[in-house]
C-alpha positions in Angstrom: -26.9 70.0 8.6 -29.1 67.0 8.4 -28.7 66.1 4.8 -25.2 66.8 4.8 -24.7 64.1 7.9 -27.3 61.7 6.3 -24.6 61.9 2.8 -21.9 61.1 5.4 -23.7 58.3 7.0 -24.3 57.0 3.4 -20.9 57.1 2.6 -19.8 55.2 5.5 -22.2 52.7 5.3 -20.9 52.1 1.3 -17.3 51.9 2.5 -18.0 49.0 4.8 -19.8 47.1 2.2 -16.5 45.4 0.6 -15.4 44.7 4.2 -18.7 43.0 5.0 -18.7 41.0 1.8 -15.1 39.6 2.4 -16.0 38.8 5.7 -19.4 36.9 4.3 -17.1 34.9 1.4 -17.3 30.9 1.5 -15.6 30.0 4.7 -12.3 28.4 4.5 -12.6 24.8 3.7 -10.2 23.0 6.5 -7.2 21.5 5.2 -7.6 17.8 4.8 -6.3 15.8 6.9 -3.0 14.2 5.5 -3.1 10.2 5.0 -0.1 8.4 6.7 2.4 6.8 4.4 1.2 3.6 5.7 -2.5 3.7 4.8 -1.4 4.0 1.3 -1.5 0.8 -1.1 2.1 -0.6 -1.0 3.6 -1.3 -4.5 4.6 -4.6 -5.2 7.3 -3.5 -7.9 10.1 -2.6 -5.9 13.6 -3.7 -6.7 13.3 -6.4 -3.9 10.1 -7.9 -4.3 10.0 -11.6 -4.1 7.5 -13.3 -6.4 5.4 -15.9 -5.0 2.6 -18.3 -5.7 -0.8 -16.4 -7.0 1.2 -13.2 -7.5 -0.5 -12.0 -11.0 2.0 -10.8 -13.3 1.2 -8.5 -16.3 4.3 -9.4 -18.9 4.4 -7.3 -21.9 6.8 -8.1 -24.9 7.2 -4.9 -27.0 5.3 -5.2 -30.5 4.5 -8.9 -29.9 0.7 -8.9 -28.9 0.3 -12.6 -29.1 3.1 -13.1 -26.6 2.3 -10.5 -23.8 0.1 -12.1 -21.1 -1.6 -11.3 -17.6 -1.5 -14.4 -15.4 -1.3 -15.9 -12.1 1.9 -17.9 -10.9 1.1 -21.4 -10.2 1.2 -23.3 -7.0 5.0 -25.1 -8.6 6.0 -21.4 -8.8 5.8 -21.4 -12.6 4.2 -19.6 -15.5 3.8 -20.3 -18.8 4.4 -18.4 -22.1 4.2 -18.6 -25.8 7.3 -20.2 -27.3 9.2 -20.0 -24.1 6.4 -22.8 -22.1 7.0 -23.4 -18.2 9.5 -20.7 -16.4 10.2 -20.8 -12.8 9.0 -17.3 -11.5 8.4 -17.9 -7.9 11.4 -16.7 -5.9 12.8 -14.3 -8.5 12.5 -10.6 -8.5 10.4 -8.8 -11.3 13.8 -7.5 -12.9 15.0 -11.2 -12.7 12.2 -12.9 -14.4 12.5 -10.2 -16.8 16.0 -10.9 -17.7 14.9 -14.9 -17.9 12.0 -13.9 -20.7 14.5 -11.6 -22.5 17.4 -14.5 -22.4 14.5 -17.2 -23.6 13.1 -15.0 -26.4 16.4 -14.2 -28.1 16.4 -17.6 -29.7 13.0 -16.7 -31.5 13.4 -12.5 -32.1 16.3 -10.2 -32.0 16.7 -7.6 -29.1 13.0 -8.6 -27.4 12.1 -5.6 -25.1 10.3 -6.8 -21.9 8.6 -5.4 -19.0 7.1 -7.6 -15.7 4.8 -5.7 -13.4 3.4 -7.5 -10.5 -0.1 -6.5 -11.2 -1.6 -8.2 -8.1 0.5 -9.0 -4.8 -1.4 -11.9 -3.7 1.4 -13.8 -2.5 2.6 -11.3 0.0 0.4 -10.4 2.5 -0.4 -9.9 6.3 -3.6 -10.5 8.3 -5.1 -7.8 11.0 -7.8 -9.3 13.2 -9.8 -8.5 16.4 -10.6 -4.8 17.8 -9.5 -3.0 14.5 -12.4 -0.7 12.3 -10.7 -2.6 9.2 -10.0 -6.3 10.1 -8.7 -8.3 6.8 -5.9 -9.4 4.7 -3.9 -6.6 3.4 -0.8 -6.8 0.6 3.0 -6.7 1.4 4.3 -4.9 -1.5 7.0 -3.0 0.5 8.6 -2.7 3.9 5.9 -2.5 6.0 6.2 -1.8 10.2 3.5 -3.3 12.8 2.3 0.3 13.2 2.3 0.8 9.6 -0.1 -2.4 9.6 -2.6 -1.3 12.5 -2.8 2.2 10.4 -4.0 0.4 7.3 -6.7 -1.4 9.4 -8.2 2.0 10.3 -6.7 1.9 14.1 -8.5 0.2 17.1 -12.0 0.1 18.3 -13.1 2.0 21.4 -12.4 -1.1 23.5 -9.4 -2.8 22.1 -6.5 -3.9 24.8 -3.7 -2.7 23.3 -1.6 -3.9 25.9 -2.2 -7.6 25.4 -1.4 -7.3 21.4 0.9 -9.9 19.9 1.5 -10.7 16.3 1.4 -14.8 15.0 4.4 -15.7 12.7 5.3 -18.9 10.8 8.4 -20.0 10.8 10.3 -21.6 7.9 10.2 -25.1 9.7 6.3 -24.2 9.9 5.7 -23.7 13.4 3.8 -20.8 14.6 5.7 -18.3 17.1 3.3 -16.0 19.1 5.3 -12.4 19.3 4.1 -9.8 22.1 3.9 -6.3 20.8 4.1 -3.3 23.4 2.4 -0.7 21.6 3.5 2.2 23.6 6.9 1.6 23.2 6.5 1.4 19.5 4.7 4.2 19.4 7.8 5.9 21.2 9.9 4.9 18.7 11.5 1.7 19.8 12.5 -0.3 16.8 12.3 -3.5 18.7 9.2 -3.6 19.4 7.8 -1.8 16.3 9.7 -4.4 13.8 9.0 -5.4 10.1 6.0 -7.5 8.9 6.8 -10.6 6.7 4.7 -12.0 4.3 1.6 -14.1 6.3 2.0 -12.4 9.7 -1.3 -11.6 11.7 -1.6 -9.0 13.9 -3.8 -10.1 16.7 -5.8 -6.9 18.4 -8.0 -8.5 21.5 
């Protein structure tokens, strides 16, 4: 009987081995926190993006490598291309500039195929300064709100005075406007507070 009892105990222990092994399996890795869309680097080739001074453009003419260029937009808003010469790029969208280049090249070749990509959107940027984790200038290649901009800057430091935040915006006349920003209302869905950033805006977090 004792031997039979020992056998039963052994069989019971063996039955528990798979369950124990399963319990000792590699612990489940916590899901990686999803990054908010605003924290992603914005793209500058949306249909409504307007090319500006210092933007770096990648211009490719299909099967015409000697005509293809990567070049910045000059201070006068122009670029220079072989055969074409100076061409106004500032104030146009990539699609408009592409169409303009195609039209000019038709004088020299049949059915030119051209692509224009804003490789570095240096003209369209906003700045976040003060008590944020990552202050600095950020590219404004797509529609972004103030909350989006704050997310890109990594959020607030411990002693940030969020009730005293404001945005500095330079108007077309050259004057600078100080715009108060109510973080609590914006976070609650108030679109009047969480307004859209424009180029050269500065978010100030005291």
